[in-house]
C-alpha positions as CSV (number, residue, x, y, z in Angstrom):
1,M,64.8,98.6,102.5
2,R,68.0,97.3,101.2
3,T,71.3,99.4,102.1
4,I,74.7,98.5,101.0
5,F,77.3,100.4,103.0
6,V,80.8,100.4,101.6
7,L,83.6,101.3,103.6
8,F,87.4,101.8,102.5
9,D,90.3,102.6,104.8
10,S,92.8,105.3,104.0
11,L,91.1,106.9,100.7
12,N,92.6,110.2,99.8
13,R,89.7,112.0,98.1
14,R,92.4,113.9,95.8
15,A,93.0,110.3,94.2
16,L,89.8,110.2,92.7
17,E,88.7,111.3,89.5
18,A,85.4,112.1,91.0
19,Y,87.0,114.7,93.1
20,G,89.5,116.0,90.2
21,G,92.3,113.3,90.5
22,T,94.3,112.9,87.4
23,A,97.1,110.5,88.7
24,I,95.3,107.4,89.3
25,A,92.7,105.8,86.7
26,T,89.5,105.3,89.0
27,P,86.9,105.1,86.6
28,N,84.3,103.0,88.5
29,F,84.6,106.1,91.2
30,A,83.4,108.5,88.3
31,R,80.7,106.2,87.7
32,L,79.8,105.7,90.9
33,A,79.3,109.7,91.0
34,R,77.3,109.7,88.2
35,R,74.9,107.6,90.0
36,S,74.6,109.2,93.3
37,I,75.4,112.6,95.1
38,T,78.8,113.4,95.6
39,F,79.4,115.2,98.9
40,D,82.0,118.0,98.6
41,N,82.4,118.9,102.3
42,H,82.6,115.7,103.8
43,Y,85.0,115.6,106.7
44,V,86.4,113.2,109.3
45,G,85.5,113.4,113.0
46,S,87.6,111.1,115.5
47,L,90.6,109.3,114.5
48,P,92.2,107.2,113.3
49,C,90.5,103.9,112.6
50,M,88.9,102.5,115.3
51,P,87.7,105.6,116.6
52,A,86.3,106.8,113.3
53,R,84.4,103.6,113.2
54,R,82.7,104.3,116.8
55,D,81.6,107.8,115.4
56,M,80.1,105.8,112.6
57,H,78.4,103.4,114.6
58,T,77.0,105.7,117.3
59,G,76.4,109.0,115.5
60,R,78.6,110.9,118.2
61,L,82.2,112.0,118.4
62,N,84.5,110.1,120.6
63,F,87.5,111.9,120.5
64,L,87.1,114.3,123.3
65,H,87.1,111.4,125.9
66,R,88.7,108.4,124.4
67,G,91.6,107.2,122.2
68,W,91.4,104.0,120.2
69,G,88.8,101.5,121.8
70,P,86.0,99.3,121.5
71,L,82.2,100.1,121.5
72,E,81.2,100.9,125.1
73,P,78.2,99.1,127.1
74,F,76.3,102.7,126.8
75,D,77.2,103.0,123.4
76,N,74.3,103.0,120.6
77,S,75.5,101.1,117.5
78,F,73.7,101.5,114.2
79,A,73.9,97.5,113.5
80,A,72.0,96.7,117.0
81,L,69.6,99.3,116.7
82,L,68.7,98.0,113.1
83,N,68.4,94.2,114.4
84,G,66.0,95.9,116.9
85,S,63.9,97.3,114.2
86,G,63.5,94.5,112.3
87,T,66.3,95.0,109.7
88,Y,69.1,92.3,109.2
89,S,72.7,93.4,109.1
90,H,75.8,91.4,107.8
91,L,79.2,92.6,108.3
92,I,82.2,91.4,105.7
93,S,85.6,93.0,106.7
94,D,89.2,92.2,106.1
95,H,89.9,95.2,108.9
96,F,91.4,93.1,111.3
97,H,91.6,95.6,114.1
98,Y,87.8,94.8,114.7
99,W,89.1,91.4,116.2
100,G,92.0,93.0,118.5
101,D,91.4,94.0,121.9
102,G,90.8,97.6,120.9
103,G,87.8,96.7,118.4
104,A,86.4,93.4,119.9
105,T,82.8,94.8,120.5
106,Y,82.0,95.9,117.0
107,H,81.5,92.9,114.9
108,N,79.2,91.4,117.3
109,R,76.3,93.9,116.8
110,Y,75.8,92.4,113.4
111,D,73.4,89.6,113.0
112,T,76.2,87.9,111.2
113,Y,79.7,88.5,110.0
114,E,82.6,87.6,108.0
115,F,86.3,87.9,108.8
116,I,88.7,87.7,105.6
117,R,92.0,87.3,106.5
118,G,95.5,88.2,105.9
119,Q,95.7,92.2,105.9
120,E,98.7,94.3,107.0
121,G,99.9,92.7,110.6
122,D,96.7,90.1,111.1
123,P,98.2,87.2,112.9
124,W,96.9,84.6,110.5
125,K,99.3,82.2,109.2
126,A,101.4,80.4,111.4
127,M,105.2,80.0,110.7
128,V,107.2,79.1,113.4
129,Q,110.7,79.6,111.4
130,P,110.2,82.3,108.8
131,P,112.9,82.8,106.3
132,W,114.7,85.9,108.0
133,D,117.5,86.2,105.6
134,R,115.5,85.9,102.6
135,W,113.2,88.6,103.8
136,R,115.9,91.1,104.7
137,E,116.9,90.8,100.9
138,M,113.5,90.9,99.9
139,Y,112.1,94.2,101.7
140,H,113.2,97.6,102.2
141,P,114.8,98.1,105.5
142,Q,112.2,100.5,106.5
143,Q,109.7,97.8,106.6
144,F,112.0,94.7,107.4
145,T,112.0,93.3,111.3
146,D,112.9,90.1,112.7
147,Q,110.4,90.8,116.0
148,R,107.6,87.6,115.7
149,R,105.0,89.8,117.0
150,H,105.7,92.8,115.0
151,K,103.1,94.0,112.2
152,L,105.8,94.1,109.7
153,S,106.6,90.4,110.4
154,R,103.3,89.4,110.3
155,H,102.7,90.9,107.2
156,M,105.5,89.3,105.7
157,V,104.1,86.0,106.8
158,N,100.8,86.9,105.2
159,R,102.6,87.9,102.0
160,E,103.9,84.7,101.3
161,F,100.3,83.1,100.9
162,I,98.9,86.5,99.0
163,R,100.2,85.9,95.3
164,E,97.4,86.2,92.7
165,Y,94.7,88.5,92.6
166,A,92.2,85.9,93.6
167,D,94.4,85.6,97.0
168,F,93.9,89.3,98.1
169,P,91.9,90.0,101.1
170,S,90.0,93.1,99.8
171,V,89.1,90.9,96.3
172,R,87.6,88.2,98.7
173,C,85.9,90.8,100.7
174,F,84.0,91.9,97.4
175,D,83.5,88.1,96.5
176,A,81.8,87.7,99.7
177,G,79.8,90.7,99.4
178,L,78.5,89.5,95.7
179,E,78.0,86.3,97.2
180,F,75.5,87.8,99.6
181,L,73.8,89.9,97.3
182,Q,73.4,86.9,95.1
183,A,71.7,84.7,97.9
184,N,69.8,87.6,99.5
185,R,69.0,90.0,96.5
186,D,65.3,89.9,96.8
187,A,65.0,89.3,100.5
188,P,63.5,92.8,102.2
189,D,65.1,95.0,104.9
190,W,68.9,94.3,105.1
191,L,71.8,96.1,105.6
192,L,75.3,94.8,103.9
193,H,78.5,96.7,105.5
194,L,81.4,95.6,103.0
195,E,84.2,96.9,104.3
196,T,88.0,96.5,103.2
197,F,91.2,97.5,104.8
198,D,92.8,99.0,101.4
199,P,93.7,101.2,100.5
200,H,95.6,101.2,103.8
201,E,99.3,100.2,104.0
202,P,101.1,98.5,103.2
203,F,99.9,99.3,99.6
204,H,100.3,95.8,98.4
205,A,98.2,95.4,95.1
206,P,98.4,92.5,92.2
207,A,101.1,93.0,89.8
208,E,98.6,93.9,86.8
209,F,97.4,97.1,88.9
210,R,101.2,98.0,89.7
211,K,102.2,97.5,86.0
212,P,100.7,101.1,84.7
213,Y,102.7,103.1,87.2
214,P,106.4,102.4,86.7
215,T,108.9,104.3,88.8
216,R,112.7,104.7,88.4
217,Y,113.1,102.8,91.7
218,R,115.0,99.4,91.5
219,G,115.3,98.4,95.2
220,P,113.7,95.7,97.2
221,V,110.0,96.0,98.2
222,F,109.0,99.4,99.3
223,D,105.4,99.8,99.7
224,W,105.0,100.5,103.6
225,P,105.6,104.1,104.3
226,P,106.4,105.3,107.9
227,Y,104.8,107.7,110.1
228,A,107.4,110.1,109.8
229,R,108.5,113.3,107.8
230,V,109.7,112.4,104.3
231,N,113.6,111.3,104.4
232,E,113.7,109.0,101.6
233,S,115.1,109.8,97.9
234,D,112.8,110.9,95.1
235,A,113.0,107.4,93.4
236,E,111.7,106.1,96.8
237,C,109.0,108.4,97.2
238,E,108.0,107.8,93.5
239,E,107.7,103.9,94.5
240,I,105.6,104.7,97.7
241,R,103.3,106.7,95.6
242,A,103.1,104.4,92.6
243,N,102.3,101.4,95.1
244,Y,99.1,103.5,96.5
245,A,98.0,104.1,92.9
246,A,98.1,100.5,92.4
247,I,96.0,99.4,95.8
248,V,93.6,102.7,95.0
249,A,93.1,101.1,91.3
250,L,92.6,97.8,92.9
251,C,89.8,99.3,95.3
252,D,88.3,101.2,92.0
253,H,87.9,97.7,90.4
254,E,86.4,96.1,93.2
255,L,83.8,98.7,93.3
256,G,83.5,98.4,89.7
257,R,82.4,94.6,90.6
258,L,79.5,95.9,92.7
259,L,78.3,98.5,90.2
260,D,78.2,95.8,87.5
261,F,76.0,93.6,90.0
262,M,74.0,96.5,90.8
263,D,73.4,97.4,87.3
264,R,72.6,93.8,86.3
265,E,69.9,93.3,88.9
266,A,68.6,96.7,88.8
267,M,69.6,97.3,92.3
268,W,69.6,101.1,91.9
269,D,65.7,100.9,91.8
270,D,65.3,99.5,95.4
271,T,68.5,99.6,97.3
272,A,70.5,102.3,99.0
273,L,74.3,102.7,98.7
274,V,76.6,104.7,100.9
275,V,80.5,104.6,99.9
276,T,82.9,106.7,101.8
277,T,86.0,106.0,104.2
278,D,87.5,106.6,107.5
279,H,90.2,109.0,106.6
280,G,92.8,110.0,104.1
281,F,96.6,109.9,104.0
282,L,99.3,111.5,103.5
283,L,101.7,110.9,100.7
284,G,104.6,113.4,101.1
285,E,102.5,116.4,101.0
286,H,103.4,119.1,103.9
287,D,106.8,116.8,103.9
288,W,104.9,114.0,105.8
289,W,103.9,110.3,105.1
290,A,100.6,108.7,106.8
291,K,98.6,110.3,109.8
292,N,98.2,110.8,113.3
293,V,101.8,112.1,114.2
294,M,101.5,115.7,112.3
295,P,98.5,118.3,111.9
296,C,95.5,117.2,110.5
297,Y,95.7,118.5,107.1
298,N,92.9,117.9,104.6
299,E,94.3,114.9,102.9
300,V,93.5,112.8,106.3
301,A,90.6,115.6,107.2
302,H,88.9,115.9,104.0
303,I,87.4,112.8,103.0
304,P,85.0,111.1,99.8
305,L,81.6,110.2,100.4
306,F,78.8,109.0,97.7
307,F,75.2,108.3,98.4
308,H,72.6,107.2,96.4
309,H,69.1,106.7,97.6
310,P,66.0,105.4,95.0
311,A,64.3,108.4,96.4
312,L,67.0,110.6,95.2
313,A,67.5,108.9,91.6
314,H,66.5,112.1,90.1
315,R,69.4,113.8,91.6
316,A,72.1,111.5,90.4
317,G,75.2,113.1,89.6
318,E,74.5,116.0,91.8
319,R,76.9,117.5,94.0
320,C,76.2,118.4,97.6
321,A,78.5,121.4,99.0
322,K,76.8,121.1,102.4
323,L,79.1,120.5,105.4
324,T,78.9,116.9,106.6
325,Q,81.1,114.2,108.8
326,T,81.6,110.7,110.2
327,I,79.0,111.1,112.7
328,D,76.2,111.6,110.1
329,V,76.6,107.9,108.8
330,M,74.8,106.4,111.6
331,P,71.6,108.4,111.6
332,T,71.6,108.0,107.9
333,L,71.7,104.4,107.8
334,L,68.8,104.3,110.5
335,D,66.6,106.6,108.6
336,I,67.2,104.7,105.5
337,A,65.9,101.9,107.2
338,G,62.8,103.8,109.0
339,A,64.5,102.9,112.1
340,P,64.4,105.5,115.0
341,V,67.4,107.6,116.1
342,P,68.1,107.5,119.6
343,K,68.3,110.6,122.0
344,G,71.8,112.2,122.3
345,V,73.0,111.3,118.5
346,T,74.5,114.4,117.4
347,G,75.0,113.2,113.7
348,Q,72.2,114.2,111.1
349,S,70.6,112.0,108.4
350,L,71.9,112.6,105.0
351,L,68.6,111.2,103.5
352,A,66.4,114.0,105.6
353,M,69.2,117.0,104.9
354,L,68.6,116.4,101.1
355,Q,64.9,115.4,101.2
356,Q,64.0,118.2,103.2
357,D,66.6,120.7,102.2
358,K,68.0,120.9,105.7
359,P,71.4,123.0,106.1
360,G,74.2,121.3,106.6
361,R,76.6,122.0,109.5
362,E,77.9,125.4,110.5
363,A,81.1,123.9,111.7
364,A,82.4,120.6,112.3
365,I,85.5,119.6,115.1
366,Y,87.9,116.5,114.5
367,G,90.9,115.0,115.5
368,V,93.0,112.4,117.8
369,F,92.5,112.2,121.4
370,G,94.8,114.3,123.1
371,S,96.2,116.3,120.1
372,A,94.7,119.5,118.4
373,V,90.8,120.3,118.2
374,N,90.5,121.1,114.6
375,V,87.3,123.1,113.2
376,T,86.4,123.7,109.9
377,D,83.2,125.9,108.6
378,G,84.1,124.7,104.8
379,R,86.0,127.6,103.9
380,Y,88.3,127.9,106.7
381,T,90.3,125.4,108.7
382,Y,91.9,126.0,112.0
383,F,94.1,123.7,114.1
384,L,93.8,124.6,117.8
385,Y,96.4,123.1,119.9
386,P,96.4,123.0,123.8
387,P,99.0,125.9,125.1
388,D,101.0,122.8,126.8
389,M,100.7,119.4,124.9
390,H,101.9,117.6,128.2
391,G,100.1,119.8,130.8
392,G,97.7,116.9,131.8
393,N,94.0,116.9,132.0
394,L,93.8,114.3,129.7
395,Y,91.7,111.0,131.0
396,Q,89.9,108.5,129.1
397,Y,86.7,107.3,129.9
398,T,85.7,104.0,129.8
399,L,84.3,100.7,130.6
400,M,86.2,99.1,128.0
401,P,89.9,99.6,129.1
402,M,91.7,98.3,125.7
403,H,94.3,100.0,123.8
404,L,94.9,98.9,120.1
405,R,97.1,95.6,121.0
406,G,96.1,95.0,124.5
407,M,94.5,95.8,127.6
408,F,95.2,98.7,129.8
409,S,98.0,98.0,132.3
410,A,97.8,97.3,135.8
411,E,100.2,100.5,136.4
412,E,97.7,102.4,134.3
413,L,94.6,101.2,135.9
414,R,96.0,101.8,139.7
415,D,95.7,105.6,139.1
416,A,91.7,105.0,137.8
417,T,88.8,106.4,139.6
418,L,85.1,105.4,139.2
419,T,83.5,108.4,138.4
420,A,80.1,110.0,137.5
421,P,78.7,109.4,133.6
422,L,79.4,112.1,131.3
423,P,76.0,113.2,129.8
424,Y,75.6,110.7,127.0
425,F,76.8,107.5,129.3
426,N,73.1,106.6,130.1
427,D,73.6,107.2,133.5
428,V,76.3,104.4,133.7
429,P,79.5,105.4,136.0
430,V,82.7,104.8,134.2
431,L,86.5,104.5,134.9
432,R,88.4,107.5,134.4
433,V,91.8,107.0,133.8
434,P,94.6,109.4,133.5
435,A,96.3,109.6,129.8
436,T,100.0,109.9,130.7
437,P,103.3,108.7,129.5
438,K,103.0,105.2,131.3
439,S,100.0,104.6,129.0
440,P,101.4,102.7,125.8
441,F,98.7,105.1,124.2
442,Y,100.6,108.1,124.8
443,N,103.8,107.6,122.7
444,H,101.8,105.6,119.8
445,Q,98.8,107.8,119.1
446,G,98.7,110.2,121.8
447,P,100.6,113.6,122.6
448,G,103.8,111.7,122.8
449,V,104.0,111.5,119.0
450,Q,102.6,114.6,118.0
451,N,104.8,117.3,115.8
452,D,104.3,120.8,114.7
453,T,101.9,121.6,117.4
454,V,101.0,125.2,116.5
455,T,97.7,126.4,116.3
456,V,97.3,128.0,112.7
457,L,94.5,129.1,110.5
458,Y,94.0,128.3,106.8
459,D,92.0,129.8,104.2
460,L,90.9,126.7,101.8
461,H,89.5,128.9,99.2
462,D,92.7,131.0,98.3
463,D,95.0,127.9,99.7
464,P,93.1,124.4,99.6
465,G,96.8,122.9,100.0
466,Q,97.1,124.5,103.3
467,T,100.7,125.6,102.7
468,R,100.1,129.3,103.7
469,P,98.6,130.2,107.2
470,I,96.7,133.4,107.6
471,D,96.7,135.8,110.3
472,D,93.0,136.6,110.7
473,A,92.1,137.5,114.2
474,A,88.3,137.8,113.8
475,T,87.9,134.7,111.7
476,A,90.4,132.7,114.3
477,A,87.8,133.8,117.2
478,R,84.9,133.1,115.4
479,L,86.4,129.4,114.7
480,R,87.8,129.1,118.1
481,A,84.1,130.1,119.2
482,L,82.4,127.4,116.8
483,A,85.0,124.8,118.1
484,V,83.9,125.2,121.9
485,R,80.5,125.5,120.9
486,E,80.8,122.1,119.2
487,M,82.9,120.5,121.9
488,R,80.1,121.7,124.2
489,R,77.6,120.0,122.2
490,A,79.8,117.0,122.1
491,D,79.9,116.9,126.0
492,A,83.7,117.6,126.2
493,P,84.7,116.6,129.6
494,A,85.3,119.8,131.6
495,E,89.1,119.0,132.0
496,Y,89.4,119.1,128.0
497,L,88.2,122.7,127.7
498,Q,90.6,123.5,130.7
499,R,93.5,121.4,128.7
500,M,92.8,123.5,125.6
501,G,92.5,126.8,127.3
502,L,89.0,127.2,126.7
503,A,87.5,126.9,130.2
504,H,86.3,130.2,130.5
505,A,85.5,130.8,126.9
506,D,81.6,132.5,126.4
507,R,78.9,130.2,126.3
C-alpha cells in the first residue's frame, strides 16, 4: 500500500474553511475535506513539537514521564516498523528540530530522508559579520537580537536568503515531495512523510500571499509573536494575525499542489492520505500568544485531521465525531501498510475504527510535561493542575538525556539514578532525573513558565471558546476519574499521580 502522511506545524483548525474558518482563504483544505473523512474531535497528546512527534511515532503518550526529547532505545517507531514489514519510508522535512540534540533520533528511522534548510532558528547560513544596524531598523524590537546563537538572529540570517516564492522552505518541501511521487508513483509499498514547519512562527510568507490581508500597521517587520500575554497595540495584533493568515494560505497552496498531482495520477484509487498537525496556536484568544506557557486551550489542543483511504472512498466528504488523538497516527499508518501493531501501543487505528465502526475514545488526556493533565470527553474539557506546581515529584525517565538545544548538564545528571523500567520500556532500566529549576527545561517549557495554573472545567457545547468556567462537581469528578484511568493506562509514574494529588484515587 502507498501512503502519504502530511504533517504541518502549529496549524489552528479554526483557520480552515473545512472547520468553519472564514478569515483565511483555504480552498484546498476544503477540497481535501471533500475527498476524505474529516475528524471533528481530534486532540493532541504530548506537547509541544517533538513530544507530539514521539506520540505519533510510538502510539503512546510520553508527557507523563518526559519533556522534549529524542526517540528512546526502547521506543517503537512506525518508520522502523514499516521497514521491518517491507514498506519503504521516506521523510522530507524542514523541521530543523529533527536535527537538534532533542530530536536527533527520529529521521534515521526512515529508509531515506531529506532535510530542507532555512526555517526559524535553523543554523543554516554562515554570516560572521551580520548587518546588525540594518536589522535593528528592519525588525520589530520584540524579534531583534544581536546574540549570535539566538534563534532570532539565526532567522534574520536565513531570511536574507529566502526572498522569492521558490526560496521558501515549505515550498521546497513540497517540491521534494512531488519529486518523490514522480519517481516512485508506480512502486508498491511505500510511505512518504511530507512535513513542513509552517505555519509555525515566524509567520514569514511570500509577498503575494500576504497581500490579501492588509492591516493598519506601518512599523518594522513583525511576524513573530512572543510566548506571552498580549500587550501589543491593536495594529500590531492585526499585523501578527495577518502574517499568520498569509502563511496558512501558503500551506493551503502547497497542499493544493499535492492534491493536483493526486488528481492527475489517479492516486486516490491506490494511495492513502493522512493530513494533520502537531498542535494549534493562540493568536490573542484568552489574551495569549502561542502555546506552552498558558492553559492548553482548544486553539492549541483541538486539531485538524483528514483521512483518505481507497477502501473508504465511498465515504469521502463525511465527518467523524469520534474522539481521537495524535497517538492514533502510528497504529493507523501501520494498519494501512498491513504491518502488525506492537504490544503496548495505546493508540487505535483510524482505519480499523472506521471500517469496523469501533467507538472512539471515552476520554483523552493531553498536556505539557510538568504542567496540567488536561482531559476531554469531547463535550467537556477539564484542566487539572497539581496542587503545587513547584512541589517536586517530577522526574524525566530517559536513556537519551537531551533537551531542546543541548544535552542534560552535568549538574542535572549528578542527581540522576538508574531505576527499574516503567512497564513499556521493554525491560530496559533508565535514568531517573529530577526535573528541578537547575534544569534548562524547567524555566523554558516546564513548571517555571506556567501561568494561570487553576483547575477549571469548561462545557464545550455551551462555551466552545472556553471563556466561562463552570462549577459542576459531578462532571468534574467524572472527568477526574477518567484522567486517572487514562494516566494509569499510559503507565504514568507513581510519583506523577502523587504530584497531581491523585495517588489515592479509586482504581
